[in-house]
Each structure stands twice: as structure tokens, then as C-alpha cells.
N, C-alpha and C positions, 0 to 999 in steps of 0.2 A: 888826598885828603880821605877819603874814605876807611884806605889802612889805619889814618891815625884815627878816627873815629871810632871805628872797630876797637882797634887797642885799650881803647879809655876805655869804652863798654868791657869788654874784656876785663880788663884791672878791676872793673868797679865790681863788676860780678864775682869775682875772685875775693874782692875784700869782704863781697857780705854774705860770700858762704862761711870763711875764715870766722869773722866775728858772729855770726850765727851759732856754727859750731862750737866756738867757746861761751855762748849764753846757754846750750846744751847740756854742755859740760860740767858748769857752774854747779846744776839741779842736782845731776849724776853723783858728782864727785861727791858733793856737799851732802845729800841724803844717804849713802852710804856710809859717809867715813871715813871715806878716803884721803885722808887731809894731803898728803904730800902732790897728787892731782891737781887736789883743789890748789892749792896754793902756787902753780906754775901759770893759774889762768890770770894771776891779780900783775898790775904794774907793779916798780918799786913801791911807788908812792899812793898804792892801791888805797881807798876809804871806803867802807861798809855804812850803809844808812839802813836802820831797821826800827820797827814798834821800841825794840827792847836794848837797840845797839847803835853807838857812831863812835866811828874810830877808824883806826890805821885795821888794815885786811888781818894782819897777823895777830892783832889782841884778839879780832872776830873769829879768827881760827882757834885762839887759846879761848875763848870762850865758847864757841861750840862744841869743843872736844873737853868743857866742863860738862856742861850740859849733857853732851850725848852720853857721856859716863853713868850721870845721873839718869838715865831714862826718858831724856824728854826728845819727842822726836816730832820734827818742824818738816813738813814734808811738801816739796813742791812739784807743779805739773805745768808743764807747757804750753801754749799754744805758738800762734804766727809772731815772726820777728821782720821789724820793717827796720832798715838801717839806709842813714846819712851819711857820707863820708864827706869831709873837707880834708884836704891835704893829710897831713900823718895825724888826725883825729877825726871820731865818727861818733854819732850816736845811734841807739838801738834801743828799740821798744818792742817788748816781747810781750802778750797776752801772757798773764799765769793765774793760778790760783796757791793758795799758803793753806796746807793742813794742818790744823796741832790737836791733838787730843788730849787732856786732862781731867782733873776732879775740879767742879765749882761746886761749894755748898751739898759737899758729899754725894754729888752726882758725877759722874762720869761721863764728858762730851765730845763732842767733834766741833772743830768750829772750822770752815769753809770761810779763809777770804780773797774777791776775785779782784783784779786788777791790772799792774805790766808793771814790771820793771824797765826803769827807766835806768841806760847804762851808757857812761861817759869812758869812751875809748879814744885810748893811744897807743902807739907804733912804739916797739923797747926791743930794739937788737933784731929789729926786720920783722915783730911779730905783734898781731892784735892783742893788747891788755886790758885789762876793764880796770880803767881808773878811779872810778868811783861809781857803786849803785844804789840808785834811789827807788826806791818801790814807791808806786802809785796806789792807795786806795781806797777802790771803787764801793764794794760793797762786800758785807759780810753776816754770816750767819752761824748760830749755835746750835746745835743739837742732842738728845742724849744719846748717846749709844745706846742704851736699852728703852725701845720706843716706850713702854710701859712704868719709867720713871716720871716721876715729877718735878721740875726743873722749876725755882721761883727767884727772879737775879731781881736786884737791888734800882729798881727801876732808874732813881736819882742817881745813883754809880755810874748805871749804865749810859744817862743820858751825858756823861760828864766828858766823855771819850769823843771824839770823832765818828761822825755818822760812816764812815769807809771803812773802820777797824773798831769800832766800839766792843763788840762780841771778842773780836780775838785778843781786844787787851785786856778786858774785865777776864778773859780767860789765863792771861799772861801774869796781869797782876794779883790774880787767885793764887796763882801758882809763886810769888816772890821776884817777878820781876819789876824794874821801872818801867812804866812805858812812854812815850815820850809823846807831847801833844807837838798839834797843829803840823803832822805831816801831808803831803800833797793826797790828794781826793780827786773825786770825778771832777768838778767843775768847782775850785777856788781859789784865793791868791795864791795858794802855798803852790797849786799845781801849775797856774801862770807864768810863777817867779820860776818856777823848776824850766819851765821852756825857752824865759828867757835866757837863764843859765846855758840850757844847751846850744840856744843860735849863738850865744858867744864865743862857746867851746870850738864850734865851726868854724868861724870864721878866724878863730886865733891862729889857725894851722892852715887856711885856705890860702 
């Protein structure tokens, strides 16, 4: 009995390490524009959701390439990762920040958004791959790059975006993106629905 139990724990630890490594490589390869290595991290049916995009991962790569070539830089910094495994499926939650620089009303700003990556993983050809990534947007802020600059935002426009990513949305729309509403935040119905989808994903393959 102890041998079987030990083997189970060892398998679980290996799964968690492999999944966490995929999460880490996602940020490194995406931010570096290493698209071939980035592509290897996705399940063939992989889907990416974000403030400015919602669709298949290959379309996300093409859209990211265009933005990268145009000088857009969205950087990702990661914290700890918690993994739940259920058969051939898994859920990984990773603390993260998204940082984007760009002009708003003629002032260069940095926006930092803190939250979590909520990742649906599935095994493909014996390896863990991302089947769906949905960020959770918890809190953000905007600061002028030049601390002496004066920045005035449209209060009504800012309030029209969800609290967890309203400054990020303001910047992205100011630079031509269409931002999606209703994405998961710290404590709202959208994030509770996401948790329910995650539990169903684990039970589906248990």
C-alpha cells in the first residue's frame, strides 16, 4: 500500500512540476517574441482569452506577432503556481502581473495589472499543454513614465470598464484595441462561473 501511495504522490509532483514549467515558459517565450517555442506550449485546440483577444491560440500568435512588430510590448511577471490534477486534465492558477506601456492623451504611461492566470490543461501526446487560458484581473493602476507629467483621464470612460482592469482597458482602447467587458475579477459572478468551469473540467477526466 505504501509503495502505491508513494508512487501516486510522485506522479502528482511530476505533473505539477511539468505544468508549472509550461506556465513559466509561456511568459518567457511570449514576451521575447519566440513564437515557435511559444506555439509548442498549446494544445491543438488551445484557446486564449484576454482583454483584447478571444480565440484560437494560432490566431492569438498572429495577432501578437502583428502587435509585436508594431512596437507593442505587454510584459508578464509570474509568482507562485497552484495545480490541481484530475486524470488527463488539470487546472493551474498562477499569480501574475501584466505591464503595458503606451500613450494616453499624449502622455506616456505604464499600466500594471495584478491578477492570476487560470489555465485549463490537457494531456496531448503524453505531455501537458494549455487548452484554455483565462486571466483573472484583480487590481490595476496607471502611472506616467515621467513623474513630472500631468495626466487627466476621462472619469466616466474609466468607470465604464470593470474595476480589476479599467486602467489597462483605458490604455488599450486609447491605442486602438477593442476591450472585452465582463472578464473575471477578484470576487464577481464571472470568476465564480470560471471556478465552476474549472471543477467541471477536472471531473470530466477524473
